[in-house]
C-alpha positions as CSV (number, residue, x, y, z in Angstrom):
1,X,0.2,0.0,-0.1
2,X,2.7,2.4,1.0
3,X,6.1,3.0,-0.6
4,X,8.2,5.7,0.8
5,X,9.0,4.5,4.2
6,X,9.9,1.2,5.8
7,X,9.2,2.2,9.8
8,X,7.6,-0.6,12.1
9,X,4.1,1.3,11.8
10,X,4.2,1.1,7.9
11,X,5.2,-2.3,8.0
12,X,2.3,-3.4,10.1
13,X,0.1,-1.6,8.1
14,X,1.1,-3.2,4.9
15,X,1.1,-6.5,6.3
16,X,-2.4,-5.8,7.4
17,X,-3.5,-4.9,4.3
18,X,-2.0,-7.7,2.7
19,X,-3.6,-10.4,5.2
20,X,-6.9,-8.9,4.4
21,X,-6.8,-9.4,1.1
22,X,-5.2,-12.7,1.4
23,X,-7.4,-14.3,4.2
24,X,-10.0,-11.7,5.1
25,X,-10.2,-8.8,7.2
26,X,-11.8,-11.5,10.2
27,X,-10.0,-14.3,9.6
28,X,-6.4,-11.8,9.9
29,X,-5.5,-11.9,14.0
30,X,-3.0,-9.5,15.5
31,X,-0.5,-12.3,15.6
32,X,-0.7,-13.1,12.0
33,X,-0.2,-9.2,11.5
34,X,2.9,-9.3,13.8
35,X,4.4,-12.1,12.2
36,X,3.7,-11.0,8.7
37,X,5.5,-7.4,9.2
38,X,8.1,-8.9,11.3
39,X,7.6,-6.5,14.0
40,X,7.1,-7.1,17.8
41,X,3.3,-7.4,20.2
42,X,5.4,-4.3,21.7
43,X,5.6,-2.1,18.2
44,X,1.8,-3.5,17.2
45,X,0.4,-1.9,20.3
46,X,2.5,1.2,20.5
47,X,0.6,2.4,17.2
48,X,-2.2,0.8,17.5
49,X,-4.8,-0.4,20.2
50,X,-6.4,-2.9,17.9
51,X,-7.0,-4.6,14.7
52,X,-9.8,-1.9,13.8
53,X,-7.4,0.7,14.1
54,X,-5.8,-0.7,10.8
55,X,-9.0,-0.7,9.2
56,X,-9.3,2.9,9.8
57,X,-6.0,3.7,7.9
58,X,-8.2,3.6,4.9
59,X,-9.1,7.0,5.0
60,X,-5.7,7.9,5.1
61,X,-5.3,5.6,2.0
62,X,-7.5,7.0,0.0
63,X,-6.2,10.7,0.5
64,X,-2.9,9.4,-0.7
65,X,-4.7,9.4,-4.2
66,X,-5.8,12.8,-4.1
67,X,-2.5,14.4,-3.4
68,X,-1.8,16.7,-6.4
69,X,-5.1,16.5,-8.1
70,X,-5.8,19.9,-8.3
71,X,-2.3,20.7,-9.9
72,X,-3.6,18.2,-13.0
73,X,-7.1,20.6,-12.9
74,X,-6.8,23.3,-15.6
75,X,-6.3,27.1,-14.1
76,X,-9.1,28.4,-16.0
77,X,-11.6,25.9,-14.8
78,X,-14.4,27.3,-13.3
79,X,-14.4,27.0,-9.9
80,X,-17.5,24.8,-9.3
81,X,-16.5,22.6,-12.1
82,X,-13.5,21.9,-10.2
83,X,-15.4,21.2,-7.1
84,X,-17.5,18.9,-8.7
85,X,-15.0,16.8,-10.6
86,X,-13.0,16.4,-7.4
87,X,-16.1,15.2,-5.5
88,X,-16.6,12.4,-8.5
89,X,-12.9,11.9,-8.6
90,X,-13.0,10.9,-4.7
91,X,-16.3,8.4,-5.1
92,X,-14.7,7.1,-7.8
93,X,-11.6,6.3,-6.7
94,X,-13.5,4.5,-3.8
95,X,-15.6,2.7,-6.4
96,X,-12.7,1.3,-8.5
97,X,-10.5,0.8,-5.1
98,X,-9.3,-3.0,-4.9
99,X,-9.8,-2.2,-1.1
100,X,-13.3,-1.8,-1.5
101,X,-14.4,-5.0,0.1
102,X,-13.2,-3.6,3.4
103,X,-15.8,-0.5,3.3
104,X,-18.3,-2.4,5.1
105,X,-16.4,-3.6,7.9
106,X,-14.8,0.7,7.9
107,X,-18.1,1.6,8.2
108,X,-19.4,-0.2,10.5
109,X,-16.4,0.3,13.3
110,X,-16.5,4.1,12.5
111,X,-20.2,3.8,14.0
112,X,-19.2,2.0,16.9
113,X,-15.9,3.4,17.9
114,X,-16.0,5.9,20.8
115,X,-12.1,6.9,19.5
116,X,-10.9,8.8,16.6
117,X,-13.1,8.6,13.3
118,X,-11.2,9.2,10.4
119,X,-14.0,9.3,7.6
120,X,-15.2,12.4,9.2
121,X,-12.1,13.7,10.3
122,X,-11.9,17.6,9.0
123,X,-7.9,17.5,9.6
124,X,-7.8,15.0,6.5
125,X,-6.4,15.9,3.0
126,X,-9.8,15.3,1.4
127,X,-11.7,17.4,3.9
128,X,-8.7,20.5,3.5
129,X,-9.0,19.9,-0.2
130,X,-13.1,20.1,-0.2
131,X,-13.2,23.1,2.0
132,X,-10.6,24.9,-0.3
133,X,-12.5,24.3,-3.4
134,X,-15.8,25.5,-1.7
135,X,-14.6,28.5,-0.7
136,X,-12.4,29.6,-4.2
137,X,-16.4,29.1,-5.4
138,X,-17.8,31.3,-2.4
139,X,-14.6,33.7,-2.9
140,X,-15.6,34.6,-6.3
141,X,-19.6,34.6,-6.2
142,X,-20.2,31.8,-7.6
143,X,-22.1,29.9,-4.6
144,X,-25.5,31.3,-3.0
145,X,-24.7,33.3,0.0
146,X,-26.9,31.2,1.8
147,X,-23.9,28.9,2.0
148,X,-20.8,29.3,3.8
149,X,-17.7,27.4,2.6
150,X,-17.7,25.6,6.0
151,X,-21.3,24.4,5.9
152,X,-21.3,23.7,1.8
153,X,-18.3,21.3,2.7
154,X,-19.4,19.5,5.5
155,X,-22.6,18.9,4.1
156,X,-20.8,17.7,0.3
157,X,-18.7,15.6,2.4
158,X,-22.1,14.4,4.6
159,X,-23.6,13.4,0.7
160,X,-20.7,11.6,-0.4
161,X,-20.5,9.6,2.9
162,X,-24.5,8.9,2.5
163,X,-24.1,7.9,-1.1
164,X,-21.3,5.4,-0.3
165,X,-23.0,3.7,2.6
166,X,-26.2,2.9,0.8
167,X,-24.2,1.6,-2.1
168,X,-22.3,-0.6,0.2
169,X,-26.1,-1.5,2.2
170,X,-27.2,-2.3,-1.5
171,X,-24.1,-4.6,-2.2
172,X,-22.2,-1.9,-4.7
173,X,-25.2,-3.5,-7.4
174,X,-25.3,-0.1,-9.3
175,X,-22.5,2.5,-9.9
176,X,-21.4,4.9,-7.2
177,X,-20.0,7.2,-9.3
178,X,-23.3,7.6,-11.6
179,X,-24.9,8.3,-8.7
180,X,-22.9,10.8,-7.4
181,X,-23.1,12.5,-10.8
182,X,-26.8,12.8,-10.4
183,X,-26.6,14.1,-6.7
184,X,-23.8,16.5,-7.0
185,X,-24.9,17.8,-10.1
186,X,-28.2,18.9,-9.1
187,X,-27.1,20.5,-5.7
188,X,-24.4,22.3,-7.0
189,X,-26.6,23.6,-9.8
190,X,-29.1,24.7,-7.7
191,X,-26.9,26.7,-5.5
192,X,-24.7,28.2,-8.1
193,X,-25.1,31.6,-9.2
194,X,-24.4,31.3,-12.2
195,X,-25.6,28.7,-15.0
196,X,-22.3,26.3,-15.0
197,X,-22.3,23.1,-17.2
198,X,-21.3,20.0,-15.1
199,X,-21.1,17.1,-18.0
């Protein structure tokens, strides 16, 4: 999953994700992960409280795919179009991920945990990028004044999570990306102060 560093924490994460794919999340034990990573029980519990914490790393994994995304967008692109494309890109990444089989467990454990919830962590690159794009559109007066950039970013993030959750409940039997296109296109066009083509 990662390729730059070789710390004990990353060895454990890499080993865990390999095992999750090989034998399934439920069948992979902490002992299996420690053995495969070549680390120690002390190292494991220094970085993680339980196996579930490794599942939570998925949110940060997806963030890695967002790095550099903005730099590949045309400079003269309408900010609402850029916002729309980012929203679709993020859900398309989820739909096409080789790790999507573990998303149901991730969502389930995030609901049950009393600890940190990476999916809604506003310090993630995902939310920071989304907030920045909303601010750009808002500052250029392309979004209705009824919406602050923060409220819009939280609403869009929540819609994305809701769309993903329903897609998982329905066993991924339809295209998450196509559904997201319809939903986000309708919302953004309804709050835009200009006519914008989001096709």
